[in-house]
C-alpha positions as a Markdown table, in Angstrom:
| # | Residue | x | y | z |
|---|---|---|---|---|
| 1 | Met | -109.9 | -25.8 | 21.2 |
| 2 | Ser | -107.8 | -28.8 | 22.1 |
| 3 | Ile | -104.4 | -28.9 | 23.9 |
| 4 | Ile | -101.1 | -30.1 | 22.5 |
| 5 | Lys | -98.1 | -30.7 | 24.6 |
| 6 | Ile | -94.6 | -29.6 | 23.8 |
| 7 | Thr | -92.7 | -32.9 | 23.6 |
| 8 | Ser | -89.1 | -31.9 | 24.3 |
| 9 | Gly | -86.6 | -29.1 | 25.1 |
| 10 | Lys | -86.8 | -26.0 | 27.2 |
| 11 | Tyr | -90.7 | -25.8 | 27.2 |
| 12 | Arg | -91.3 | -29.6 | 27.4 |
| 13 | Gly | -94.7 | -30.5 | 28.9 |
| 14 | Gln | -96.2 | -27.1 | 28.4 |
| 15 | Gly | -99.6 | -27.1 | 26.7 |
| 16 | Ile | -100.6 | -25.0 | 23.8 |
| 17 | Met | -103.9 | -24.6 | 22.2 |
| 18 | Ser | -104.9 | -25.9 | 18.8 |
| 19 | Pro | -107.9 | -24.5 | 17.0 |
| 20 | Asp | -110.7 | -27.0 | 16.4 |
| 21 | Ser | -111.2 | -26.8 | 12.6 |
| 22 | Lys | -111.5 | -29.2 | 9.7 |
| 23 | His | -108.8 | -27.0 | 8.0 |
| 24 | Thr | -106.3 | -27.2 | 10.9 |
| 25 | His | -105.1 | -30.6 | 12.0 |
| 26 | Pro | -102.3 | -31.0 | 14.5 |
| 27 | Met | -99.6 | -33.5 | 13.6 |
| 28 | Gly | -99.9 | -36.6 | 15.7 |
| 29 | Ala | -97.6 | -37.1 | 18.7 |
| 30 | Arg | -95.8 | -40.1 | 17.1 |
| 31 | Glu | -95.3 | -38.3 | 13.8 |
| 32 | Lys | -94.1 | -35.1 | 15.5 |
| 33 | Leu | -91.6 | -37.1 | 17.6 |
| 34 | Ala | -90.3 | -38.9 | 14.5 |
| 35 | Leu | -90.0 | -35.6 | 12.6 |
| 36 | Phe | -87.9 | -34.0 | 15.4 |
| 37 | Asn | -85.7 | -37.0 | 15.8 |
| 38 | Met | -85.0 | -36.7 | 12.0 |
| 39 | Ile | -84.0 | -33.0 | 12.2 |
| 40 | Ser | -82.7 | -32.5 | 15.8 |
| 41 | Glu | -79.1 | -32.0 | 14.7 |
| 42 | Tyr | -80.1 | -29.1 | 12.5 |
| 43 | Leu | -82.1 | -27.2 | 15.1 |
| 44 | Pro | -79.6 | -25.4 | 17.3 |
| 45 | Gly | -79.4 | -21.8 | 16.2 |
| 46 | Ala | -81.6 | -22.3 | 13.2 |
| 47 | Val | -83.8 | -19.7 | 11.5 |
| 48 | Val | -87.1 | -21.6 | 10.8 |
| 49 | Leu | -90.2 | -21.1 | 8.7 |
| 50 | Asp | -93.3 | -22.9 | 9.8 |
| 51 | Ala | -95.6 | -22.8 | 6.7 |
| 52 | Phe | -99.2 | -24.0 | 6.9 |
| 53 | Ala | -98.6 | -23.3 | 10.6 |
| 54 | Gly | -102.0 | -24.2 | 12.1 |
| 55 | Ser | -101.5 | -23.9 | 15.9 |
| 56 | Gly | -97.8 | -23.1 | 15.6 |
| 57 | Ala | -96.9 | -26.3 | 17.4 |
| 58 | Leu | -94.1 | -27.3 | 15.0 |
| 59 | Gly | -92.5 | -23.9 | 15.1 |
| 60 | Ile | -92.8 | -23.6 | 18.9 |
| 61 | Glu | -91.3 | -27.0 | 19.2 |
| 62 | Thr | -88.2 | -25.9 | 17.2 |
| 63 | Ile | -87.7 | -22.9 | 19.6 |
| 64 | Ser | -88.1 | -25.3 | 22.6 |
| 65 | Arg | -85.3 | -27.4 | 21.0 |
| 66 | Gly | -82.9 | -24.6 | 20.3 |
| 67 | Ala | -83.8 | -22.8 | 17.1 |
| 68 | Glu | -83.0 | -19.1 | 17.1 |
| 69 | Ser | -86.2 | -17.8 | 15.5 |
| 70 | Val | -89.3 | -18.9 | 13.8 |
| 71 | Thr | -91.7 | -17.3 | 11.3 |
| 72 | Phe | -95.2 | -18.7 | 11.1 |
| 73 | Val | -97.3 | -18.4 | 7.9 |
| 74 | Glu | -101.0 | -19.4 | 8.2 |
| 75 | Lys | -104.1 | -18.5 | 6.1 |
| 76 | Ser | -106.7 | -18.9 | 8.9 |
| 77 | Ser | -107.1 | -15.7 | 10.9 |
| 78 | Lys | -108.4 | -17.8 | 13.8 |
| 79 | Ala | -105.3 | -20.0 | 13.7 |
| 80 | Cys | -103.0 | -16.9 | 13.5 |
| 81 | Gln | -104.6 | -15.6 | 16.7 |
| 82 | Thr | -104.1 | -19.0 | 18.3 |
| 83 | Ile | -100.4 | -18.9 | 17.4 |
| 84 | Arg | -100.1 | -15.4 | 18.9 |
| 85 | Asp | -101.8 | -16.6 | 22.1 |
| 86 | Asn | -99.6 | -19.7 | 22.3 |
| 87 | Leu | -96.4 | -17.6 | 21.9 |
| 88 | Thr | -97.6 | -15.2 | 24.6 |
| 89 | Lys | -98.5 | -18.1 | 26.9 |
| 90 | Ile | -95.1 | -19.8 | 26.5 |
| 91 | Gly | -93.3 | -16.4 | 26.7 |
| 92 | Ile | -91.5 | -16.5 | 23.4 |
| 93 | Ser | -91.5 | -14.3 | 20.3 |
| 94 | Gly | -92.1 | -15.2 | 16.7 |
| 95 | Glu | -93.3 | -13.5 | 13.5 |
| 96 | Val | -96.9 | -14.5 | 12.6 |
| 97 | Ile | -97.9 | -13.8 | 9.1 |
| 98 | Phe | -101.6 | -14.1 | 8.1 |
| 99 | Gly | -101.9 | -15.2 | 4.5 |
| 100 | Asp | -101.5 | -18.0 | 2.0 |
| 101 | Val | -98.0 | -19.4 | 1.6 |
| 102 | Val | -98.0 | -18.6 | -2.2 |
| 103 | Gly | -98.4 | -14.9 | -1.3 |
| 104 | Phe | -95.7 | -15.0 | 1.3 |
| 105 | Thr | -92.7 | -12.7 | 0.7 |
| 106 | Thr | -89.6 | -12.0 | 2.8 |
| 107 | Asp | -86.0 | -11.0 | 2.4 |
| 108 | Lys | -85.1 | -13.8 | 4.9 |
| 109 | Gln | -83.5 | -17.1 | 4.0 |
| 110 | Phe | -84.3 | -20.0 | 6.3 |
| 111 | Asp | -82.2 | -22.9 | 7.6 |
| 112 | Ile | -85.2 | -25.1 | 8.0 |
| 113 | Ile | -88.6 | -24.9 | 6.4 |
| 114 | Leu | -91.4 | -27.0 | 7.9 |
| 115 | Thr | -94.4 | -27.7 | 5.7 |
| 116 | Asp | -97.5 | -29.6 | 6.9 |
| 117 | Pro | -100.1 | -28.6 | 4.2 |
| 118 | Pro | -103.7 | -29.9 | 4.4 |
| 119 | Tyr | -103.9 | -33.3 | 2.8 |
| 120 | Asp | -107.5 | -32.7 | 1.5 |
| 121 | Asp | -106.1 | -29.8 | -0.6 |
| 122 | Phe | -102.5 | -30.9 | -1.2 |
| 123 | Asn | -100.9 | -28.8 | -3.9 |
| 124 | Ile | -97.2 | -29.4 | -4.7 |
| 125 | Gly | -97.0 | -26.0 | -6.4 |
| 126 | Asp | -97.7 | -24.3 | -3.1 |
| 127 | Val | -95.0 | -26.3 | -1.5 |
| 128 | Gln | -92.5 | -25.6 | -4.3 |
| 129 | Tyr | -93.1 | -21.9 | -4.0 |
| 130 | Leu | -91.4 | -22.0 | -0.6 |
| 131 | Leu | -88.1 | -23.4 | -2.0 |
| 132 | Lys | -86.8 | -20.0 | -2.9 |
| 133 | Phe | -86.6 | -19.1 | 0.8 |
| 134 | Leu | -84.4 | -22.1 | 1.7 |
| 135 | Lys | -80.7 | -21.4 | 2.3 |
| 136 | Asp | -78.1 | -23.4 | 0.6 |
| 137 | Asp | -77.5 | -26.6 | 2.7 |
| 138 | Gly | -80.9 | -25.9 | 4.3 |
| 139 | Ile | -83.4 | -28.5 | 5.4 |
| 140 | Phe | -86.9 | -28.8 | 4.0 |
| 141 | Val | -89.5 | -30.9 | 5.8 |
| 142 | Leu | -92.7 | -32.0 | 4.1 |
| 143 | Ser | -95.6 | -33.9 | 5.6 |
| 144 | His | -97.5 | -35.4 | 2.6 |
| 145 | Pro | -100.2 | -38.0 | 1.8 |
| 146 | Asp | -98.3 | -40.1 | -0.7 |
| 147 | Ser | -94.8 | -41.1 | -1.7 |
| 148 | Ala | -92.1 | -38.4 | -1.5 |
| 149 | Pro | -92.5 | -35.9 | -4.3 |
| 150 | Asn | -89.6 | -34.7 | -6.4 |
| 151 | Leu | -88.7 | -31.2 | -5.3 |
| 152 | Pro | -86.3 | -29.4 | -7.8 |
| 153 | Gly | -82.9 | -28.7 | -6.3 |
| 154 | Leu | -83.5 | -30.8 | -3.2 |
| 155 | Glu | -82.2 | -34.3 | -2.2 |
| 156 | Val | -84.4 | -36.6 | -0.1 |
| 157 | Leu | -82.5 | -37.5 | 3.1 |
| 158 | Lys | -85.1 | -39.5 | 4.9 |
| 159 | Thr | -88.8 | -40.5 | 4.5 |
| 160 | Arg | -90.9 | -42.2 | 7.1 |
| 161 | Arg | -94.5 | -43.4 | 6.9 |
| 162 | Tyr | -97.1 | -43.3 | 9.7 |
| 163 | Ala | -100.5 | -44.6 | 8.7 |
| 164 | Ala | -101.7 | -42.2 | 6.0 |
| 165 | Ala | -99.0 | -39.6 | 6.7 |
| 166 | His | -95.5 | -39.5 | 5.2 |
| 167 | Ile | -92.7 | -37.2 | 6.5 |
| 168 | Ser | -89.8 | -36.5 | 4.2 |
| 169 | Val | -86.7 | -34.5 | 5.0 |
| 170 | Tyr | -84.9 | -32.9 | 2.1 |
| 171 | Ala | -81.6 | -31.0 | 1.8 |
| 172 | Lys | -80.7 | -28.2 | -0.6 |
| 173 | Arg | -77.4 | -29.0 | -2.2 |
């Protein structure tokens, strides 16, 4: 296990665990800072989905920065337990769902959906499956290996590149 620091907000500086796995890769500090600078105005009071959640760092960061609630979806049972442990350590609640994003179902609609899928198995269909859970005027964040993919019904607001990583922010209009 490695330690990731919460970068800002109420829980700034607190460390959370990240499972050591070739399937779970935490977003780099520079990329995470850029992502949250791009979406900070949308966070207060937001209902958030952290898909491909890994350690839960992105979702926990949203709570630290003012989001109302977060749901985590992760297909690794080890990573799900790490998310639960991290939530307990920080003292916050969140719904942790074990399973593949394509099997995810809920009646909820989300203000923000964060997606950081594994680059070695990047499947745009898995990402597009989540679009039905995004509220009108919602924000969809995608970390991806190449140029910003076209996502039906969404408009690209911003795209940034950091080495091999790209982060794109979309809005549902």
